[in-house]
Each structure stands twice: as C-alpha cells, then as structure tokens.
N, C-alpha and C positions, 0 to 999 in steps of 0.2 A: 900065771898066765903064760902060755907058750908063745914065743916070738915067732911071727910069720916069716921073718927073714931066714929062719933055720930050715924052712921047707922049700926054699928056692931051688929050682932044677938047674943044673949046670947047662950052659949054652949048647955044648956038644951033645948033650943028652936030650935036648928039647926037640920036639917035632917041628916040621916045617911050618905048621900053622901057628905054633906057639912063637916061633922065631919071627914070623911075619907080623903077628899081632903086636908084639912088643916093639918091633922096629918101625911100625907105622907111626908111632909117636916119638918125636925126638926127645932126647933126655932133657933138653931145656925148654920143653913144651910149656911148662908153667911160667918160664921167664919170657919166652918169645911171643906168647899170645898177648896181643894188646889188651889192655884193661878195658873192660866194658864201660862205656860212657853212660853216665846217668842222664836221663832227659833233663833238660834245663827247664824245670817246672817253675822255678822261682821267678824268673823274668816274665813268663807267660801269666802266672798267677797275679803278679803285680800289675800287668797290663789290664787284666780282666777286672781286678779290684779298682783300678783307677777309672775304668769306664763306668763301673757301677756307682762309684762315688760321684763322678761327673754327671751321670744321669740323675742321681738323687738330688744333686745340687741344682741342676737345671729344673727338675720337677718342682723342687721347693721354691726356687726363684719364680717360676711361672705361676705357681699356686699363690705365692705372696703377692705377685703383681696383680693377679686376678682378684684376690681378696681386697687388696688395696684399691683397685679400680672400682669394685663394687661398693666399698665403703665410701670412697671419694664421690662416686656418682650419687649415692644416697644423700650425702651431706650437701652436694651441689644442688640436688633437687629441693632439699629442705631450705637451703639458702635462697634459691630462686623463688620458692613459694613465699618466703618472708619478704623478699624484695618486691615481688609482684603485689602482695597485699599492701605494702607501704606505698607503692606507686599508685595503686588504685585509690588509696586514701588521700594521697597527695592530689590526684586529679579531681577527686570529689571536692576537696577543700578549695582547689583552684576554681572549679566550676561555680561553687557557692560564692566564693569571693568575687568572681567575675560577674555573676548575676547581681550581687549586691552593688558592685561597682557600676554595672550598666544601669541599674535602677537609680543610683545616685546621680549618674551622669544625665539620665533622662530627666530627673527631677531638677537638676541645675539648669539644663537647657530650657525646660518649660518655664522655670522661674525667670530666666533671662528673657525668654520670648515675651512673657507678660510685661516685664519691665519696659521692653522696647515698644510693645504695643501701647502701653499706657502713655509713654513719652510721646509717641507719634500722635496719639489721639488728642492729647493736650495741646500739642502744637497745631493740629488741625482745627481745634476749637478756637484757638486764638487767631489763626490765619483766615479761616472761612467761617464767618458768623452765621451763614445760612444753614449750617448743619442742624440747627434747632428746628427747622421747618419739617423735615421728614420725621423727626423724633416726635413732635407734637401730633402730627397726622396719624402716625402709627398708634400712639397712645389713645387717641380718640376712637380709632377703628377697633381697638380691643374691647371697648365698652359694649355690652349687650344692648344697652339703651341709654339715652341721655335724659336724666331727670334733673329738674331744676332744684336748687341752683346748680349751674355748671360753670366751672371756672378753671382757668389754666394759670398756675403760679410759675413764674420764670424770673430769671435775673433781669434787672431793669434794662440792660442793653438788649437782651433777647426780646423783651417786650416790644421794643421799637421795631425789631425785625418782623415779629408776628403781625403787628398792626399794619406794617407796610406791605407785606406779601400775602397775608391770609385774612385780610380785613373782611372781604366779602364772604368767604366760607365760614368764618367764625361768627359773624353777625347773623347769618342765616339760621344758625342753630342756637343762637342766643348764648354763645360762649363769652365769658368775661375774662379778659386778660388782666392778671394782677401781678404786680412786681413784688418780689420777695428777695431780700438781700441775703437770706440764709441759703438760697439755692445758687449753686455755682453755675456759671455760664456754660451753656451746652446741655443742661438738664432741665427737667420740668416735673411738676406735680399736677396731675389731672384729677379733679374732684367733682363728683356729682352728688345728688341727694342720697344715692344708694351705693356708690362705688368710689374707689380711689385707686389710682395707678401711680406708683412712685417710679418715675423715670429719671431720677436724679443720677448724676454721674457716680456717686458713691454706691448707690444701690445696684445700678446696672453692672458696675465693675465687680461688685461682690458676687453677683450671680454668675458672672463669667468665671471668676477664679474658683468658686465653689464647684462649678461644673467640671473644672479641670483638677479637682481635689487639691486646690491650692488656697493658701491664705495670704491674700495680698490686699493691703489697704490702698484705696485710691488716693487718699490724702498724703500717703508717704511718697517721698521722691523716688 
C-alpha cells in the first residue's frame, strides 16, 4: 500500500488555495479543541426514575389505604349490625322483664290493698255494730218474693241490733230473726221457702277477691 505522505506537495509549490486551506487549521487543532462534553443523562435519568418510584409508591399507598378503608367499613357495618341485633334483643328482654315486673308489682299492690280493706272492714264491724242493718235490708231487697217461712240468721249480738232498729219492718213482712253462732258478726244468711242469700263475711269477701282475680281468705289475718 502506497504511503500518502509521499505525495505531499512542498509548500513553495502549493497554490494559494492549498496554503490557505491547510493554514486555516492550526497544527494543534486536535489538541486545542475542547473535548465534547457528554450530556449528563445519568443524573436526569435517576431523577425521573425516582419520581416514577415515588409515584408508584404513593399510588400503592393510596390504593392500600382505600382497600383497607373499604374492608374496615365492611367489618364496621357487620359489627354494627351484630351490636344492633344484640341491643334489640336486650331491649325486648328488658321490656318483657319490665312487663312481668309491672304485673307482679300490680299483683302485690292489689293483694296489699285487699289486706288493708279486710283489716279496715273488720275494725269497722267491731266499732260500728249498726253495719248489719243495711246489709240485711239489701239482702231482703234482692229476693224476688218472700215466701214463708222467711228468716234471717245472724250473730247473736247482731240479732239484738235488728230487733232494736228494724223490729217494725221485719214484723210487717213476718221475718223471723234467729241467732246462729256459726255466723260471724257483720254477716247474715237470709232464707225463704224458695231462695237463700248468703251474705256472710266469708262469702262476700270471696266474691270480691274473685272479681279481682285474687284468692284471699276472709278468715286469714
């Protein structure tokens, strides 16, 4: 291969154009020209990558938060439903217990009222002996008719009261007043040939207690 340096034209034999062209570039052109700087892509690429990673991280975080919130809300609603059902059941049980308690209280109050009424009535019978008078008159009035024999059975102390206060009325209708030690004072037994009215204290009190759906014996304290 032929060496190109052998064909170099001496300077004095070169044309003006050739001399200008060669002199336009200094001999140390290759050394004086600054080296071309490469763009700093590494730092820029790292910044972009960091932003991508940060964005992905935020997106994943927000997605996780949203999913966690959804799951949490679902569990909260489920728990709230369970607690609501338990609360409703508790209120039903409480209402039932309260109704039973109210019924028991009412029963106790009624029983107490009967006891007080019985005690007061017994006191009144002992204090006011004349209470037998309206009782006997009411018993007579309940009879549709008076058929012989007609008699009124009372305690011996009440017999004296009847003869004292109702002697005229009883004799006009031919009522006989008879003493009976089995009849407690304040009560009476009215008998005719066709009817009988039991107005003794035990029977009258039994009717009152049964009307109130109670079982209370007059003879009990």
